[in-house]
Phi, psi and omega in degrees: 000122178297135182280151168205149181296140169229166172272184180287350177259007175092001183269131180310142176259132179285057178224145185290163184262122190241212184274163174241112182265117181256145177245122175270152166057058179250002176235117186306320182299327180282327178300311180296318186301324181255014181050046175258169179270150176289120186285151169281336182227164179303131176273115190250144172205163184237156172245144173280170176302332181285351167287338188282144171200165186271122185292330176301332180279357179110161181251121186250127179278153174283149182271171177050037173249145176275126178095190196261151173252116189258148169285132172227100176279134177218160169280137185244141184240128179266122188260143190245347182212160189294147174226122180214122189051038193276149167278169181301321185291333179291321181301327180304316187270009180255007188261135176268320176185190194230132179219195176234147181214153169258119173266089188291140186221119173290093199287322183292325182291322187292317174307313180301312180288322174303314184300337180254011174068028175271162177292167184256004188307321179299335181268340189230353187245003181300169182290135182087008182281355177227078171289130190230149180273169162300177188238132166271139183291153193292333178294340182271355181256119187286326180205112180296340174266020177216052177257121181258134182218158185200155166242123176249140173237124182047048175066012168254126181299124178249318180232147178209125185222170174210137186290345180288344181257011177289143168292322175239120172304164181303316180291324180293313177300308179303315181300313184290324178294323184293345173289335189256299176246130179283134175272129180244162177300132187094350172287154179236134176246125171267133194261002184114155185241151169281173174305164175107008178293150187189170181287145172255149178224154180309133177084359172300137178259129190248148164228107179261132184227131174247106191300139173075005178236308178190165174221147181227131174254132187222184181208147174275127194267343183115200189265153172239000000 
C-alpha cells in the first residue's frame, strides 16, 4: 500500500512524501542501554521515503534476515516549509505537526556493521523500516518539550519517554539538521528513542501512545 501523510483522523495531508532524517542517541538512558558513547553533537542518519508505511496497517518484519528486529518508538515531526541554515525561531513556523514512528532496526546486523565501521542503512533503511502514525497539527501541541509517549507490546509497557529528557530539543535539532541537510516540505524528522528497545515477533500486539493526543493499536504481521 502506497504511503501518504495523514492527520490523526486519517485525512490526507497535502504535502509530498520525502526523506526521513533520524537522530540517534538523543536520550541518555538509551545511550547507556546499548553501551554507546554520549555524542557531542546530534548523531544523524537517514531513511528513504520507501521506508515509510502506515503503522495503523500493521508492522511487517523483513524476511530472510539474521537476528532480531527491534522497536524504537520516537516522536516524529512533519515539516511543511523549507529549512536551510535555519534559526530555532524559523523552525517553529516550519512544522506541520507531530506524530509517532517506529525506527525499526535490525539490531544484530547493525552491531555487525558498526563493528566494521560501516554505515547502518542495511539495518535501518529497508522498505517498511519506518511505520508512522497520523499527525496532530502543531497548534494542538501546547509544548513540544513536554510530550510524553509510550509503547506497549502485548499489554506490557516497553518504552516510555518524555521530550523534556532529550539532550537536544526539537527546535535545536531542526536548526542543526538544517545546517547539514536542507529540510523540505513533506520530510519527517525522528527525534530519538528512549530506553526499552527490544525484539519484535510476529503477532505481537502494539499500542503506541502520545499522551493527551492519541493512541494507536497495531500488530506485527510477520515477515514479507
